[in-house]
C-alpha positions as CSV (number, residue, x, y, z in Angstrom):
1,X,249.0,215.1,121.6
2,X,249.8,211.4,121.7
3,X,247.7,209.2,124.0
4,X,249.6,207.2,126.4
5,X,248.9,203.5,126.4
6,X,248.2,202.3,129.9
7,X,248.7,198.5,130.1
8,X,246.9,196.3,132.6
9,X,249.0,195.8,135.7
10,X,249.3,192.2,136.9
11,X,250.0,191.5,140.5
12,X,249.0,189.0,143.2
13,X,246.4,191.4,144.5
14,X,244.8,191.9,141.0
15,X,244.9,188.2,140.3
16,X,243.7,186.8,143.7
17,X,242.2,189.8,145.4
18,X,242.3,189.8,149.2
19,X,242.7,186.0,149.5
20,X,245.4,185.5,152.1
21,X,245.4,181.8,151.8
22,X,246.9,181.9,148.4
23,X,249.8,183.9,149.8
24,X,250.4,181.4,152.5
25,X,250.3,178.5,150.0
26,X,252.6,180.3,147.7
27,X,255.1,181.1,150.5
28,X,255.2,177.5,151.8
29,X,255.3,175.8,148.4
30,X,258.1,178.1,147.1
31,X,260.2,177.6,150.3
32,X,259.8,173.8,150.0
33,X,260.5,173.9,146.3
34,X,263.6,175.9,146.8
35,X,264.8,173.3,149.4
36,X,264.2,170.5,146.9
37,X,266.0,172.4,144.1
38,X,269.0,172.9,146.3
39,X,269.0,169.2,147.2
40,X,268.7,168.2,143.6
41,X,271.6,170.4,142.5
42,X,273.8,169.1,145.3
43,X,272.9,165.6,144.4
44,X,273.7,166.1,140.8
45,X,277.1,167.6,141.8
46,X,277.8,164.5,143.9
47,X,278.1,166.4,147.1
48,X,275.3,164.4,148.8
49,X,273.4,161.2,148.1
50,X,270.2,159.6,149.4
51,X,269.1,156.0,149.8
52,X,272.1,154.6,147.9
53,X,271.4,156.8,144.9
54,X,267.9,155.4,144.6
55,X,266.7,159.0,144.6
56,X,268.7,161.1,142.2
57,X,269.2,164.8,141.7
58,X,266.7,164.8,138.8
59,X,264.1,163.3,141.2
60,X,264.5,166.2,143.6
61,X,264.2,168.7,140.7
62,X,260.9,167.1,139.6
63,X,259.6,167.1,143.2
64,X,260.5,170.8,143.4
65,X,258.6,171.5,140.3
66,X,255.6,169.5,141.4
67,X,255.5,171.2,144.8
68,X,255.7,174.7,143.3
69,X,252.7,174.2,140.9
70,X,250.6,171.6,142.6
71,X,249.2,173.3,145.8
72,X,248.5,176.6,144.0
73,X,246.9,174.8,141.0
74,X,244.5,172.7,143.0
75,X,243.7,175.5,145.4
76,X,242.7,177.7,142.4
77,X,240.7,174.8,141.0
78,X,238.7,174.5,144.2
79,X,238.2,178.2,144.5
80,X,237.1,178.5,140.8
81,X,234.7,175.6,141.3
82,X,233.1,177.3,144.3
83,X,232.6,180.5,142.3
84,X,231.1,178.5,139.5
85,X,228.7,176.8,141.8
86,X,227.6,180.2,143.2
87,X,227.1,181.6,139.8
88,X,225.0,178.6,138.8
89,X,222.7,179.3,141.8
90,X,222.4,183.1,141.1
91,X,219.7,182.9,138.4
92,X,217.3,181.0,140.7
93,X,218.0,183.5,143.4
94,X,217.3,186.4,141.2
95,X,214.1,184.9,139.9
96,X,213.0,184.3,143.5
97,X,213.7,188.0,144.3
98,X,211.8,188.9,141.2
99,X,208.8,186.9,142.2
100,X,208.9,188.2,145.8
101,X,209.0,191.8,144.7
102,X,206.3,191.3,142.1
103,X,204.0,190.0,145.0
104,X,204.6,193.3,146.9
105,X,207.6,192.5,149.1
106,X,210.5,194.9,149.4
107,X,213.9,194.0,148.3
108,X,215.1,193.9,151.9
109,X,212.4,191.4,152.9
110,X,212.9,189.4,149.7
111,X,216.7,188.9,150.4
112,X,216.0,188.0,154.0
113,X,213.4,185.4,152.9
114,X,215.9,184.0,150.2
115,X,218.7,183.8,152.8
116,X,216.5,181.4,154.9
117,X,216.2,179.0,152.0
118,X,218.7,176.5,150.5
119,X,220.7,177.8,147.6
120,X,223.7,175.6,147.9
121,X,227.0,177.4,148.2
122,X,225.2,180.7,147.6
123,X,223.4,180.4,150.9
124,X,226.3,181.6,153.1
125,X,226.7,184.6,150.8
126,X,223.0,185.4,151.0
127,X,223.1,185.2,154.8
128,X,226.0,187.5,154.9
129,X,224.2,190.0,152.6
130,X,221.1,189.7,154.8
131,X,223.2,190.4,157.9
132,X,224.7,193.5,156.3
133,X,221.3,194.8,155.4
134,X,220.2,194.3,159.0
135,X,223.2,196.4,160.1
136,X,221.9,199.4,158.1
137,X,224.1,198.9,155.0
138,X,222.4,199.9,151.8
139,X,221.4,197.4,149.2
140,X,223.8,198.9,146.7
141,X,226.8,198.5,149.1
142,X,225.7,195.0,150.1
143,X,225.6,194.0,146.4
144,X,229.0,195.6,145.8
145,X,230.5,193.7,148.7
146,X,229.0,190.5,147.3
147,X,230.6,191.2,143.9
148,X,234.0,191.9,145.6
149,X,233.9,188.6,147.5
150,X,233.0,186.5,144.4
151,X,235.3,188.6,142.1
152,X,234.1,187.3,138.7
153,X,233.2,189.4,135.7
154,X,229.7,188.0,135.3
155,X,228.8,188.8,139.0
156,X,230.3,192.3,138.7
157,X,228.2,193.0,135.5
158,X,225.1,191.7,137.2
159,X,225.6,193.9,140.3
160,X,226.4,197.0,138.2
161,X,223.3,196.4,136.1
162,X,221.0,196.0,139.2
163,X,222.4,199.0,141.0
164,X,222.0,201.2,138.0
165,X,218.5,200.0,137.4
166,X,217.6,200.6,141.1
167,X,219.0,204.1,140.9
168,X,216.9,205.0,137.9
169,X,213.8,203.4,139.4
170,X,211.0,201.5,137.7
171,X,209.8,197.9,137.8
172,X,212.1,196.2,140.3
173,X,210.8,192.7,139.5
174,X,211.6,193.1,135.8
175,X,215.2,194.2,136.7
176,X,216.0,191.1,138.6
177,X,214.3,188.9,136.0
178,X,216.4,190.5,133.2
179,X,219.5,190.0,135.3
180,X,218.6,186.3,135.8
181,X,218.1,185.8,132.0
182,X,221.4,187.5,131.3
183,X,223.3,185.2,133.7
184,X,221.5,182.2,132.1
185,X,222.5,183.3,128.6
186,X,226.1,183.9,129.7
187,X,226.2,180.4,131.4
188,X,224.9,178.8,128.2
189,X,227.5,180.5,126.1
190,X,230.3,179.6,128.5
191,X,229.1,175.9,128.5
192,X,229.1,175.9,124.7
193,X,232.6,177.4,124.5
194,X,233.9,174.9,127.0
195,X,232.4,172.0,125.1
196,X,234.0,173.2,121.8
197,X,237.4,174.0,123.3
198,X,237.5,170.7,125.3
199,X,238.0,168.9,122.0
200,X,241.2,170.9,121.2
201,X,242.4,170.3,124.8
202,X,241.9,166.6,124.3
203,X,243.9,166.7,121.2
204,X,246.8,168.3,123.1
205,X,246.6,165.8,125.9
206,X,246.5,162.8,123.4
207,X,249.5,164.3,121.6
208,X,251.4,164.4,124.8
209,X,250.8,160.7,125.5
210,X,251.7,159.8,121.9
211,X,254.9,161.8,122.3
212,X,255.6,159.9,125.5
213,X,254.9,156.5,123.9
214,X,257.1,157.3,120.9
215,X,260.1,158.1,123.3
216,X,259.5,154.8,125.2
217,X,259.4,152.8,121.9
218,X,262.6,154.4,120.7
219,X,264.3,153.7,123.9
220,X,263.2,150.0,124.0
221,X,264.0,149.3,120.4
222,X,266.6,151.5,118.7
223,X,268.6,152.6,121.8
224,X,268.3,149.2,123.4
225,X,270.0,147.7,120.4
226,X,272.7,150.3,120.5
227,X,273.4,149.7,124.2
228,X,273.6,145.9,123.6
229,X,276.0,146.4,120.8
230,X,278.0,148.9,122.8
231,X,278.3,146.4,125.7
232,X,279.6,143.7,123.3
233,X,282.2,145.9,121.6
234,X,285.5,146.9,122.9
235,X,286.1,150.6,123.5
236,X,287.4,152.3,120.3
237,X,286.2,149.3,118.1
238,X,284.6,150.0,114.7
239,X,282.3,148.2,112.3
240,X,282.7,148.8,108.6
241,X,285.0,151.7,109.2
242,X,282.4,153.3,111.5
243,X,283.5,153.9,115.1
244,X,280.9,154.1,117.9
245,X,281.3,156.5,120.8
246,X,280.1,155.7,124.3
247,X,276.4,156.6,124.8
248,X,275.5,157.3,128.5
249,X,272.1,155.8,129.2
250,X,271.4,158.1,132.2
251,X,272.3,161.2,130.1
252,X,270.0,160.0,127.4
253,X,267.2,159.4,129.9
254,X,267.6,162.9,131.5
255,X,267.6,164.5,128.0
256,X,264.4,162.7,127.0
257,X,262.9,163.6,130.4
258,X,263.6,167.2,129.9
259,X,261.8,167.1,126.6
260,X,258.8,165.4,128.1
261,X,258.7,167.8,131.1
262,X,258.6,170.8,128.8
263,X,255.8,169.2,126.8
264,X,253.9,168.3,130.0
265,X,254.0,171.9,131.4
266,X,253.2,173.6,128.1
267,X,250.5,171.1,127.1
268,X,248.9,171.3,130.6
269,X,248.8,175.1,130.7
270,X,247.4,175.3,127.2
271,X,244.8,172.6,127.9
272,X,243.5,174.2,131.0
273,X,243.4,177.6,129.4
274,X,241.3,176.2,126.5
275,X,238.8,174.5,128.9
276,X,238.3,177.2,131.5
277,X,239.7,180.3,129.8
278,X,242.1,180.9,132.7
279,X,245.9,180.1,132.6
280,X,245.8,179.3,136.3
281,X,243.4,176.4,135.6
282,X,246.1,174.8,133.4
283,X,248.5,174.5,136.3
284,X,246.7,171.4,137.7
285,X,246.8,169.8,134.3
286,X,250.5,170.5,134.1
287,X,251.0,169.0,137.5
288,X,249.2,165.8,136.5
289,X,251.1,165.4,133.2
290,X,254.5,166.1,134.9
291,X,253.6,163.5,137.6
292,X,252.7,160.9,134.9
293,X,255.9,161.6,133.0
294,X,258.0,161.2,136.2
295,X,256.4,157.9,137.1
296,X,256.8,156.5,133.5
297,X,260.5,157.5,133.3
298,X,261.1,156.2,136.9
299,X,259.7,152.8,136.5
300,X,259.6,152.1,132.7
301,X,262.5,153.9,131.1
């Protein structure tokens, strides 16, 4: 009997959990982007014009792209940063619980005592956990609810380990101390991976700027000479038996801009994925590179 391969299902709920704010941001940004795309297409078709053609159809298309990836990218960055800050505070919290239980306190009293201290962004989560325990919720359920709110692999593994150890019984203090060491080890490995992969991300970003500089140099030298020669020659004239067709500067600019935008989005996504290990983290890098490309082409090309 053949085993069926069950692939991982990707959906907004699986990626973002029960976070409603991401849905609101996606809805607003996509509606605004669709409006900008429609304006860009109509402007390119010559149906409408804005500010004496100072703002072209390509500008609206770029604005639409920026508005579709920018809000979501930076919101995800802030959300991931908050989770990282919480994870960085967890080892100290677990060691505090370990010390408290070793001195004879119960886990319930240890968590309540820790919730009254200052643990940075973890403090609000500890107070919520303490409140749930005061309502009669078990420690296992309180820890599971905490793991669902943070929704990271390291926290889920930590909660699963602690719950299994508490079910089996034994030295509670040693359980929390082992969980703290595991988180510290995982954090060190992640920091080492991030430091190594950041070098490759920098190579990609530098390559993008080199590519952008090469296009500018070609435009200011080779194509500038071609355009000057084209202006001086009569239509249909030839030099040495070679005839020169008309080269549209705007068409050439839009062609180069298309190349650079593709490079910006692809390089940004890949750079963010290498640094943080998440493709969503690369969205903000893509936003910044697309914005730089647009400004360079708008004022220097």
